[in-house]
py3Dmol code that shows the C-alpha trace and the ligand (Angstrom):
import py3Dmol

protein = """\
ATOM      1  CA  UNK A   1    -174.023-125.563 -61.711  1.00  0.00           C
ATOM      2  CA  UNK A   2    -174.638-126.417 -65.337  1.00  0.00           C
ATOM      3  CA  UNK A   3    -171.144-127.668 -66.060  1.00  0.00           C
ATOM      4  CA  UNK A   4    -171.287-129.996 -63.094  1.00  0.00           C
ATOM      5  CA  UNK A   5    -174.577-131.595 -64.161  1.00  0.00           C
ATOM      6  CA  UNK A   6    -173.373-132.087 -67.747  1.00  0.00           C
ATOM      7  CA  UNK A   7    -170.143-133.635 -66.512  1.00  0.00           C
ATOM      8  CA  UNK A   8    -171.957-136.021 -64.175  1.00  0.00           C
ATOM      9  CA  UNK A   9    -174.279-137.063 -66.992  1.00  0.00           C
ATOM     10  CA  UNK A  10    -171.312-137.733 -69.268  1.00  0.00           C
ATOM     11  CA  UNK A  11    -169.551-139.724 -66.550  1.00  0.00           C
ATOM     12  CA  UNK A  12    -172.312-142.201 -65.746  1.00  0.00           C
ATOM     13  CA  UNK A  13    -171.732-144.117 -68.971  1.00  0.00           C
ATOM     14  CA  UNK A  14    -167.964-144.438 -68.510  1.00  0.00           C
ATOM     15  CA  UNK A  15    -166.427-147.861 -69.112  1.00  0.00           C
ATOM     16  CA  UNK A  16    -162.823-146.690 -69.425  1.00  0.00           C
ATOM     17  CA  UNK A  17    -161.315-148.940 -66.733  1.00  0.00           C
ATOM     18  CA  UNK A  18    -161.910-152.411 -65.327  1.00  0.00           C
ATOM     19  CA  UNK A  19    -164.014-151.151 -62.417  1.00  0.00           C
ATOM     20  CA  UNK A  20    -166.903-150.707 -64.850  1.00  0.00           C
ATOM     21  CA  UNK A  21    -167.351-154.490 -64.863  1.00  0.00           C
ATOM     22  CA  UNK A  22    -168.053-154.841 -61.137  1.00  0.00           C
ATOM     23  CA  UNK A  23    -169.769-151.603 -60.115  1.00  0.00           C
ATOM     24  CA  UNK A  24    -173.503-151.200 -59.645  1.00  0.00           C
ATOM     25  CA  UNK A  25    -173.362-147.616 -60.865  1.00  0.00           C
ATOM     26  CA  UNK A  26    -170.970-144.706 -61.360  1.00  0.00           C
ATOM     27  CA  UNK A  27    -170.920-142.368 -58.342  1.00  0.00           C
ATOM     28  CA  UNK A  28    -169.990-138.896 -59.673  1.00  0.00           C
ATOM     29  CA  UNK A  29    -170.296-137.185 -56.276  1.00  0.00           C
ATOM     30  CA  UNK A  30    -172.293-134.185 -55.142  1.00  0.00           C
ATOM     31  CA  UNK A  31    -171.706-130.450 -55.385  1.00  0.00           C
ATOM     32  CA  UNK A  32    -173.650-127.590 -53.861  1.00  0.00           C
ATOM     33  CA  UNK A  33    -174.320-124.742 -56.325  1.00  0.00           C
ATOM     34  CA  UNK A  34    -171.987-122.382 -54.447  1.00  0.00           C
ATOM     35  CA  UNK A  35    -169.472-124.941 -53.177  1.00  0.00           C
ATOM     36  CA  UNK A  36    -166.173-123.346 -52.068  1.00  0.00           C
ATOM     37  CA  UNK A  37    -164.518-126.495 -50.716  1.00  0.00           C
ATOM     38  CA  UNK A  38    -164.044-129.790 -52.558  1.00  0.00           C
ATOM     39  CA  UNK A  39    -163.522-132.877 -50.382  1.00  0.00           C
ATOM     40  CA  UNK A  40    -161.898-135.775 -52.211  1.00  0.00           C
ATOM     41  CA  UNK A  41    -162.100-139.317 -50.864  1.00  0.00           C
ATOM     42  CA  UNK A  42    -160.796-142.551 -52.367  1.00  0.00           C
ATOM     43  CA  UNK A  43    -163.612-144.561 -53.962  1.00  0.00           C
ATOM     44  CA  UNK A  44    -167.258-145.478 -53.449  1.00  0.00           C
ATOM     45  CA  UNK A  45    -167.877-148.226 -50.876  1.00  0.00           C
ATOM     46  CA  UNK A  46    -170.792-150.660 -50.773  1.00  0.00           C
ATOM     47  CA  UNK A  47    -173.385-148.146 -49.537  1.00  0.00           C
ATOM     48  CA  UNK A  48    -172.254-145.553 -52.076  1.00  0.00           C
ATOM     49  CA  UNK A  49    -172.248-148.093 -54.917  1.00  0.00           C
ATOM     50  CA  UNK A  50    -175.811-149.095 -54.035  1.00  0.00           C
ATOM     51  CA  UNK A  51    -177.150-145.600 -53.327  1.00  0.00           C
ATOM     52  CA  UNK A  52    -175.248-143.572 -55.899  1.00  0.00           C
ATOM     53  CA  UNK A  53    -174.123-140.903 -53.401  1.00  0.00           C
ATOM     54  CA  UNK A  54    -170.686-140.387 -51.794  1.00  0.00           C
ATOM     55  CA  UNK A  55    -169.939-140.812 -48.073  1.00  0.00           C
ATOM     56  CA  UNK A  56    -173.266-142.196 -46.918  1.00  0.00           C
ATOM     57  CA  UNK A  57    -171.975-145.040 -44.710  1.00  0.00           C
ATOM     58  CA  UNK A  58    -170.234-144.918 -41.313  1.00  0.00           C
ATOM     59  CA  UNK A  59    -167.405-142.819 -42.741  1.00  0.00           C
ATOM     60  CA  UNK A  60    -169.957-140.339 -44.028  1.00  0.00           C
ATOM     61  CA  UNK A  61    -171.626-140.013 -40.638  1.00  0.00           C
ATOM     62  CA  UNK A  62    -168.298-139.309 -38.950  1.00  0.00           C
ATOM     63  CA  UNK A  63    -167.413-136.838 -41.705  1.00  0.00           C
ATOM     64  CA  UNK A  64    -170.702-134.997 -41.151  1.00  0.00           C
ATOM     65  CA  UNK A  65    -169.980-134.813 -37.415  1.00  0.00           C
ATOM     66  CA  UNK A  66    -166.498-133.370 -37.929  1.00  0.00           C
ATOM     67  CA  UNK A  67    -167.658-130.993 -40.675  1.00  0.00           C
ATOM     68  CA  UNK A  68    -170.302-129.694 -38.308  1.00  0.00           C
ATOM     69  CA  UNK A  69    -167.674-129.133 -35.611  1.00  0.00           C
ATOM     70  CA  UNK A  70    -165.629-127.141 -38.159  1.00  0.00           C
ATOM     71  CA  UNK A  71    -168.669-124.991 -39.007  1.00  0.00           C
ATOM     72  CA  UNK A  72    -169.111-126.584 -42.431  1.00  0.00           C
ATOM     73  CA  UNK A  73    -172.152-128.297 -43.915  1.00  0.00           C
ATOM     74  CA  UNK A  74    -172.639-130.438 -46.991  1.00  0.00           C
ATOM     75  CA  UNK A  75    -174.648-127.721 -48.699  1.00  0.00           C
ATOM     76  CA  UNK A  76    -171.457-125.612 -48.836  1.00  0.00           C
ATOM     77  CA  UNK A  77    -169.317-128.384 -50.268  1.00  0.00           C
ATOM     78  CA  UNK A  78    -168.568-130.679 -53.140  1.00  0.00           C
ATOM     79  CA  UNK A  79    -167.757-134.293 -52.211  1.00  0.00           C
ATOM     80  CA  UNK A  80    -166.156-136.575 -54.772  1.00  0.00           C
ATOM     81  CA  UNK A  81    -163.743-139.515 -55.034  1.00  0.00           C
ATOM     82  CA  UNK A  82    -160.540-140.225 -56.950  1.00  0.00           C
ATOM     83  CA  UNK A  83    -162.311-143.068 -58.782  1.00  0.00           C
ATOM     84  CA  UNK A  84    -166.025-143.043 -59.436  1.00  0.00           C
ATOM     85  CA  UNK A  85    -166.708-146.788 -59.360  1.00  0.00           C
ATOM     86  CA  UNK A  86    -166.436-149.176 -56.401  1.00  0.00           C
ATOM     87  CA  UNK A  87    -163.364-151.430 -56.414  1.00  0.00           C
ATOM     88  CA  UNK A  88    -164.210-155.074 -55.597  1.00  0.00           C
ATOM     89  CA  UNK A  89    -164.264-155.710 -51.826  1.00  0.00           C
ATOM     90  CA  UNK A  90    -163.343-152.048 -51.291  1.00  0.00           C
ATOM     91  CA  UNK A  91    -159.713-152.630 -52.185  1.00  0.00           C
ATOM     92  CA  UNK A  92    -157.486-149.630 -52.894  1.00  0.00           C
ATOM     93  CA  UNK A  93    -157.812-148.485 -56.518  1.00  0.00           C
ATOM     94  CA  UNK A  94    -154.955-149.676 -58.718  1.00  0.00           C
ATOM     95  CA  UNK A  95    -152.660-147.059 -60.224  1.00  0.00           C
ATOM     96  CA  UNK A  96    -154.010-147.729 -63.703  1.00  0.00           C
ATOM     97  CA  UNK A  97    -157.587-147.254 -62.461  1.00  0.00           C
ATOM     98  CA  UNK A  98    -156.705-144.001 -60.689  1.00  0.00           C
ATOM     99  CA  UNK A  99    -154.830-142.735 -63.734  1.00  0.00           C
ATOM    100  CA  UNK A 100    -157.672-143.640 -66.099  1.00  0.00           C
ATOM    101  CA  UNK A 101    -160.264-141.948 -63.891  1.00  0.00           C
ATOM    102  CA  UNK A 102    -158.118-138.892 -63.167  1.00  0.00           C
ATOM    103  CA  UNK A 103    -159.446-136.683 -66.014  1.00  0.00           C
ATOM    104  CA  UNK A 104    -162.954-136.866 -64.529  1.00  0.00           C
ATOM    105  CA  UNK A 105    -161.737-135.576 -61.159  1.00  0.00           C
ATOM    106  CA  UNK A 106    -159.569-132.875 -62.718  1.00  0.00           C
ATOM    107  CA  UNK A 107    -162.544-131.678 -64.738  1.00  0.00           C
ATOM    108  CA  UNK A 108    -164.764-131.684 -61.652  1.00  0.00           C
ATOM    109  CA  UNK A 109    -162.331-129.474 -59.741  1.00  0.00           C
ATOM    110  CA  UNK A 110    -162.050-127.066 -62.679  1.00  0.00           C
ATOM    111  CA  UNK A 111    -165.850-126.833 -63.015  1.00  0.00           C
ATOM    112  CA  UNK A 112    -166.320-126.141 -59.299  1.00  0.00           C
ATOM    113  CA  UNK A 113    -163.299-123.794 -59.126  1.00  0.00           C
ATOM    114  CA  UNK A 114    -163.148-123.943 -55.314  1.00  0.00           C
ATOM    115  CA  UNK A 115    -161.235-121.855 -52.788  1.00  0.00           C
ATOM    116  CA  UNK A 116    -159.922-125.005 -51.111  1.00  0.00           C
ATOM    117  CA  UNK A 117    -159.343-128.650 -52.013  1.00  0.00           C
ATOM    118  CA  UNK A 118    -159.208-131.161 -49.139  1.00  0.00           C
ATOM    119  CA  UNK A 119    -157.790-134.612 -49.848  1.00  0.00           C
ATOM    120  CA  UNK A 120    -158.985-137.423 -47.570  1.00  0.00           C
ATOM    121  CA  UNK A 121    -156.498-140.299 -47.367  1.00  0.00           C
ATOM    122  CA  UNK A 122    -153.572-141.589 -49.364  1.00  0.00           C
ATOM    123  CA  UNK A 123    -155.217-142.085 -52.765  1.00  0.00           C
ATOM    124  CA  UNK A 124    -156.432-138.484 -52.907  1.00  0.00           C
ATOM    125  CA  UNK A 125    -153.059-137.236 -51.666  1.00  0.00           C
ATOM    126  CA  UNK A 126    -151.373-139.153 -54.499  1.00  0.00           C
ATOM    127  CA  UNK A 127    -153.774-137.545 -56.988  1.00  0.00           C
ATOM    128  CA  UNK A 128    -152.835-134.093 -55.689  1.00  0.00           C
ATOM    129  CA  UNK A 129    -149.112-134.305 -54.954  1.00  0.00           C
ATOM    130  CA  UNK A 130    -147.968-137.550 -56.573  1.00  0.00           C
ATOM    131  CA  UNK A 131    -146.962-140.813 -54.971  1.00  0.00           C
ATOM    132  CA  UNK A 132    -144.250-141.057 -52.355  1.00  0.00           C
ATOM    133  CA  UNK A 133    -145.612-138.351 -50.021  1.00  0.00           C
ATOM    134  CA  UNK A 134    -146.342-139.448 -46.450  1.00  0.00           C
ATOM    135  CA  UNK A 135    -149.731-138.303 -45.224  1.00  0.00           C
ATOM    136  CA  UNK A 136    -148.376-137.667 -41.757  1.00  0.00           C
ATOM    137  CA  UNK A 137    -145.843-135.223 -43.203  1.00  0.00           C
ATOM    138  CA  UNK A 138    -148.197-133.564 -45.698  1.00  0.00           C
ATOM    139  CA  UNK A 139    -151.113-132.831 -43.348  1.00  0.00           C
ATOM    140  CA  UNK A 140    -151.576-129.781 -41.147  1.00  0.00           C
ATOM    141  CA  UNK A 141    -150.341-127.267 -43.738  1.00  0.00           C
ATOM    142  CA  UNK A 142    -151.572-125.458 -46.835  1.00  0.00           C
ATOM    143  CA  UNK A 143    -150.199-126.631 -50.199  1.00  0.00           C
ATOM    144  CA  UNK A 144    -150.609-125.076 -53.646  1.00  0.00           C
ATOM    145  CA  UNK A 145    -152.285-127.494 -56.042  1.00  0.00           C
ATOM    146  CA  UNK A 146    -151.893-127.136 -59.803  1.00  0.00           C
ATOM    147  CA  UNK A 147    -153.747-129.422 -62.181  1.00  0.00           C
ATOM    148  CA  UNK A 148    -152.122-130.801 -65.335  1.00  0.00           C
ATOM    149  CA  UNK A 149    -152.751-128.539 -68.292  1.00  0.00           C
ATOM    150  CA  UNK A 150    -153.872-125.506 -66.286  1.00  0.00           C
ATOM    151  CA  UNK A 151    -150.799-124.452 -64.349  1.00  0.00           C
ATOM    152  CA  UNK A 152    -151.839-120.795 -64.340  1.00  0.00           C
ATOM    153  CA  UNK A 153    -154.585-121.531 -61.787  1.00  0.00           C
ATOM    154  CA  UNK A 154    -153.631-122.924 -58.390  1.00  0.00           C
ATOM    155  CA  UNK A 155    -155.781-124.000 -55.468  1.00  0.00           C
ATOM    156  CA  UNK A 156    -155.176-123.972 -51.739  1.00  0.00           C
ATOM    157  CA  UNK A 157    -154.994-127.610 -50.679  1.00  0.00           C
ATOM    158  CA  UNK A 158    -155.121-129.352 -47.312  1.00  0.00           C
ATOM    159  CA  UNK A 159    -154.235-133.040 -47.016  1.00  0.00           C
ATOM    160  CA  UNK A 160    -155.727-135.094 -44.213  1.00  0.00           C
ATOM    161  CA  UNK A 161    -156.793-138.592 -43.196  1.00  0.00           C
ATOM    162  CA  UNK A 162    -159.756-140.470 -44.634  1.00  0.00           C
ATOM    163  CA  UNK A 163    -162.666-140.794 -42.174  1.00  0.00           C
ATOM    164  CA  UNK A 164    -162.313-144.597 -42.449  1.00  0.00           C
ATOM    165  CA  UNK A 165    -158.869-144.289 -40.836  1.00  0.00           C
ATOM    166  CA  UNK A 166    -160.347-142.080 -38.132  1.00  0.00           C
ATOM    167  CA  UNK A 167    -162.924-144.798 -37.416  1.00  0.00           C
ATOM    168  CA  UNK A 168    -160.292-147.535 -37.406  1.00  0.00           C
ATOM    169  CA  UNK A 169    -158.107-145.840 -34.799  1.00  0.00           C
ATOM    170  CA  UNK A 170    -160.979-144.591 -32.618  1.00  0.00           C
ATOM    171  CA  UNK A 171    -161.933-141.227 -31.095  1.00  0.00           C
ATOM    172  CA  UNK A 172    -158.570-140.683 -29.352  1.00  0.00           C
ATOM    173  CA  UNK A 173    -156.494-141.845 -32.320  1.00  0.00           C
ATOM    174  CA  UNK A 174    -154.224-139.528 -34.254  1.00  0.00           C
ATOM    175  CA  UNK A 175    -156.207-139.741 -37.551  1.00  0.00           C
ATOM    176  CA  UNK A 176    -159.415-138.493 -35.972  1.00  0.00           C
ATOM    177  CA  UNK A 177    -157.710-135.663 -34.103  1.00  0.00           C
ATOM    178  CA  UNK A 178    -155.837-134.673 -37.257  1.00  0.00           C
ATOM    179  CA  UNK A 179    -158.938-134.869 -39.457  1.00  0.00           C
ATOM    180  CA  UNK A 180    -160.841-132.582 -37.089  1.00  0.00           C
ATOM    181  CA  UNK A 181    -157.984-130.058 -36.982  1.00  0.00           C
ATOM    182  CA  UNK A 182    -157.426-130.147 -40.752  1.00  0.00           C
ATOM    183  CA  UNK A 183    -161.118-129.531 -41.513  1.00  0.00           C
ATOM    184  CA  UNK A 184    -160.914-126.500 -39.211  1.00  0.00           C
ATOM    185  CA  UNK A 185    -157.852-125.353 -41.140  1.00  0.00           C
ATOM    186  CA  UNK A 186    -159.695-125.743 -44.460  1.00  0.00           C
ATOM    187  CA  UNK A 187    -162.756-123.868 -43.167  1.00  0.00           C
ATOM    188  CA  UNK A 188    -160.548-120.916 -42.290  1.00  0.00           C
ATOM    189  CA  UNK A 189    -159.194-120.724 -45.859  1.00  0.00           C
ATOM    190  CA  UNK A 190    -162.547-120.142 -47.544  1.00  0.00           C
ATOM    191  CA  UNK A 191    -162.756-116.650 -49.065  1.00  0.00           C
ATOM    192  CA  UNK A 192    -165.198-114.574 -47.020  1.00  0.00           C
TER     193      UNK A 192
END
"""
ligand_1 = """\
8
SF4
S -163.637 -145.771 -62.179
Fe -163.613 -143.916 -63.452
S -162.495 -144.493 -65.364
Fe -163.131 -146.393 -64.309
S -165.106 -146.909 -65.290
Fe -165.542 -145.745 -63.398
S -165.742 -143.615 -64.084
Fe -164.708 -144.735 -65.736
"""
view = py3Dmol.view(width=600, height=400)
view.addModel(protein, "pdb")
view.setStyle({"model": 0}, {"cartoon": {"style": "trace"}})
view.addModel(ligand_1, "xyz")
view.setStyle({"model": 1}, {"stick": {}})
view.zoomTo()
view.show()
């Protein structure tokens, strides 16, 4: 995916927002050559900031488990975040940081041109549908996502919980059950 590699290369030198001062490195994300689903998390955590790859900590292991249960594997996917640099102490990205980083994510989605976009958690939901939407209300259904400046192309979109929330509330908690069901929903939307 030539466009993806060029975009990632361009991104690694970005100093457009304050997160550049505290990160170890930019974490562009990963994309399989034939990715049909894009998973969007919030931001790199400590392990991602150190290793340069998305979802490699505990959240990543749970995500892999639930992807496997849905019949999906990382080599079919792209996995990215709303901001590409770790916020200090893993705090939620500020609105100005998310807004400044947004063009990178929009460009990533356009380059991949997936069948389905899956947002993981509130920050990614806000990127897709704007602020003020409750995750509990938005999940479990298929939305149409249009990116600014390219309204003629729309994407199927599924909103669900972040794996970190699924870990926090445990195996029987609503976030984990919902995340598992929503990944199944997304898997069924991929063009065959
Ligand atoms: S978070 Fe995004 S906008 Fe901010 S420095 Fe990193 S890549 Fe650039």
